[in-house]
N, C-alpha and C positions, 0 to 999 in steps of 0.2 A: 504493500500500500504506500510505503514511503517512496519507492521508485515511481509508482504511478503518479503520486502527487508531484514529484519533481518534473515528470514529463508534462503534466498539465500546466505547471507554472512556467516552464521554459518554452513550450510550443506556441506557434503563432495561430494555428487554425485547427478546426475539428479533424480534418483529414490527416494532418500530421500527428495529432494526438492519438487517433484510432490506430494508425499504422504502428506507432512506437509502443503503445500499450499492448497491442497484439503480440509484439515481439518480446516484450519484457515479462509477460505473464508466465510462460512455461518455467522460468527460473524459480518461481515460488512454489512449484509442485514437487512431490516426493520423488518423481522420476522425470527431472527436467529434460533429459535427452530424449525421452519418449513422449513428451507432452507437446501438443499443438494447440493453437488458439485461432478461433475464427470469430470475427465481429461483423454482424449484419447491422446496417443502419440505413433505412429507406431502401434505395436501390443499389447501395454500395456494399462491397464485401472487402474486409481487411483480414489478411492471413499472416500468421507468424512465419518466420523463416523455416524452410523445409517442412511446410505444413503437410500433415498426413491425417486423413479422416479414419476413424475406426469405430467399432461397435461400442467401445467404452467412452461414454460421453456424459458430461454434466453441463447445465446451462442456466442462464438467468436472463430475464427480460429487461430491456432498456426502455424506460417509460418517459414520455414527454407529455406533460399536462395530464398525467395519470392514464395515458393511453399507450399501448405497446407500439413502439416505432422501430425496434430492433432487438437483437439478441446477442448475448455473449456466450460462446460455446468453448468448452475445453475437451480435448480428446487425448486419450492415452493409448498408444499402439505397441505392438510386439511384446505383450506381457505373456510369459509362459504360464501354462495351467498350474504348474507347481508354485510359481510366484503368486499368482492370483488367489490360490487357496491359502497361502500362508499370510498374505497381507490383503488389506482392503485396496481395491483399485483406486478409490477416492476416499480421502479422509473426511470426517465430518467438518473439520476446520477448513478444508479446501472448498466445500460447498458454501460455507459462510463467507469465505474470501471472494468467491465468484459473485455472490449476492452483493457484497460490499462494493466491489469494483463496478458492478452494473449500476448500483445506486449512485456512485460517484460520477459515472459517465452521464447518467440521467440528469443529475443536478447541474453538471457542466453544460449540457445541451440546453436545458431550460434557461440557464443564465445567459447563454449565448443568444438564444432567441429573444429574450427580454431586452438584451442590449441592442440587438438589431431593431426591435420594435421602437425602443426609446429613441434611437438615432433617426429612424424614419419619422417619428412624431415631431422631433425637434426640427428636422428639415422641413416637414409639412407646415409647422407653425411659423417658421421663418419665411417660407414662401408666401403664406397667407398674409403675414405682416407686410411684406413688400407689396403684395397685390392691394392690400388695404390702403397703403400710402399712395399707390398709383391711382386707385379708384377715387380717393379724396381729391387729388389734383384734377382728374378728368371731370368729376361732377361739378367742381367749381367753374371750370372752363365752359361746360355745356349748359349750365343752369341759365345763364343770361340769354344766350341766343335762342334756346328753347322757349324761354319765357317771352321773348320778343315775338317769336313766330306765333305762339298761342295768343298773345295779346292782339297782334295785328289781325289774325284770323277772326277773332271774336269781334274786333272793331268793324271789319269788312262785313261780317254777317249782320251787323246792325243796319246796313245800308238798305234802303227801300227800292233801289234801282237795279238790284241784282236779278238776273234771270234765274229760273229754277235750276237750270243746268249748272250755272256758275255757283249758285248757293250750295248745291250738292257737292261740288268740288271743294269748296271752302270747308264744308263740314268734314270732309275726308282729311283735310290739312289739320283741322282742330283735333280730330280723333287721334291722328298720328302724333301730334304734339303732346296730347294728354298721356298717350301711351309712353312716349319718350320721357316725359316728366315723372311718370310712375317708376320707370326703371332707375332714373337718377335718384329718386327718393330712397329706393331700396339700396342703391350703391352707397348713398350717404349713411344709411343705417349700418351697412356692413363696415364702412371705413371708420365710423365714429368710435372713439375709445372712451368717451366719458359716459357715466351713468346718466340716464335721462332724468325724469322727474321721480327720483327715488323717495319712497315713503314706506312706512310700516304696512305690510299686507298680510292677510291670512291666506296662505297658499291654497288651502282646501276650498275656500270660498271662490277664489279665482278659477280653480280647476272645475268647480261645479258649473260656473258660467260657460266654460268651454263645452262641457258635457251637454248642457242645454241646447247648444247650437247644433250638435251632431246626432242627438238621439234618434230623431226621426229619419235622418239620412241613412244611418247605420241599419235601422230596421228595414227600410225600403230595399237596401242592397244586400240583405241577408247576412249582415255582420252582427255577431253577438258582442255587445259592448259590456265589458266587465270593469267595475270601479272598485278600487281598493285604496282608500285614503287613510293615512295614518291618523289614529285617534288623538294624537297629541296636538293636532291643529297647528302645524308649523308656521312660524312668523318669519318673514324675510323683508329686507330693505330692497325695494326694486321699483322699477317703472312697470306698473301693472299692465299697461297697454302693450309694452314690448314683450313681457313674459307670456301674455296671452297670445301674441303674434307667434311666438316660438312654438307653443303647444298646438295652436291651430294649424300651423304649417306642418308639424309632424303628424298630427292626426289626419289631415288631408292626404298626405303622402301615404300613410298607412292604409287608408280607405282605397286609394287608387291602386295600391299594391295587391288588393284582394278583389279582383273583378268578378270572381265567382263566389264571393262571400267568405266568411272566416270568423276569426275571433280577434277582438281588439281590446287590449288591457291598458287602462290608464291608472297609474298607481303613484302614491307618494309614500316615501319611507324616510323616517327621521333617525339620525344618530346624534351624538353629542354636539357636533359642531356644524353639521351639514344636513341638507335635505335632498333627496333624489326624486326627480320626476321621471317615471318610466312610461314610455309609449312602446308597446309591443304588439306586433301583428303576426298573423300566420300566413302571410302573403308569399309573393314570388321570390323574395329575398334578393341578395346582391352578390355578385362575384367579388373576389379579392381586388381585381383591377378597378371595378366601379367604386368599392369602398375607399380606395386611395384618392379618388377624385371628387367625391360628393360635395365637399365643402368649397370647391373651387368655383369662383363666379363664372356663370354662363355654361357650366357643365350640366347637362341634363340627359336623361335616358328617355324623356318623353318626346312625343311628336312635336313638330314645330309650333303648332297652334295651341299646345297644351301647357306651355311654361317657358319662362325666360332663363331658367337655370340659376336664378338668384335666391330662391327660397332658402336653401340650406346654408348658403354663404351668409345671408342675413341672420339666420339662426345662430351661426357661429359667432358673428360679430356681436350680437346682442349678449350672448352668454359670456363672451370674453369681457365685454364692458361691465358686466355684473360680477366679475371676478369668479366666474364659475368654470365648469368643465363639461365637456360632452363626450360620451363614449358610445360607440356603435358596434353592435354584434350582428352579423348577418351571414347566411349561407344560402346559395341558390336552392329554391324549393322549400326552405325551412323558415321563411319569415325574417323579420328584422326587429331589433330591440335598440331603441335610443334611450340613453340615460343622461338626463340633465342634472348636474350636481351644483347646488347653490349654497353659499354660506348662510347659516341661520342668523337672525338678528340677535344682537346682544341685549337681552332684556334686563 
């Protein structure tokens, strides 16, 4: 185990660690010259020097997030029948050692994956911050010309000399300008770092208002709406309109992800310092590639006429401005779970 620990400390990557561990393991067994090691991990196989498979084998699973992802196997070969009768092929201590090494490798792999996820999250957060700064600049540049277009269009519409055809064209200009202004407002919400009109709010009351908006729609679309609000009635300091916007957006996305009906859970859970708002559906789910992009402005999996791709970007911006966090769990065909974590008010 000491040598295994030295390998893990000195090695640069998992492939190097598995290769060196497979080579060092035979030296710890009672017949090192007759012992071989094989490590399976995902689609890779790592063998000790002069590997030889035999009928005498012991093994232990390598677990990642409590799920088998590989196996550590030890083989002993060329043992005479006389020797095998006088001695155990494998000592009890050797099985404990196999299990211990497998647990060490499992811990190492989990730590490696967590490090990669953290690096990806940091990179994602940095990219979103840059996009937020860019969005802030763009919205300020576009607000004035869009406002001018809208103002002049409405001024022209007030003219009594316009023909019906011209009036219809101006209406189209007004509609397009209003649409553009709506996008700008969403971008400004995404880019904004300050908390809006923050005040003491009862979160369960706020969530009940959202439920009221969607109860009938869920019933019409064959969606079972389940409500589980924490009995402690959590209090937060927040802009109520913005937090409602976040929950409404997530609920709408959940409903759209269940075109054939399903189950939608809206839940609040309180711990000592935080409250979690959970929106969970049993819909179509998302791929890993989609999960990595959902908070980017203008990214959408919906049809052109069904969304601008700003909804989740705005959600992210609002939660960040409230000093909160958002976690997403999803698998294709297994639905999605969004977890909004906000700090509790200090009462």
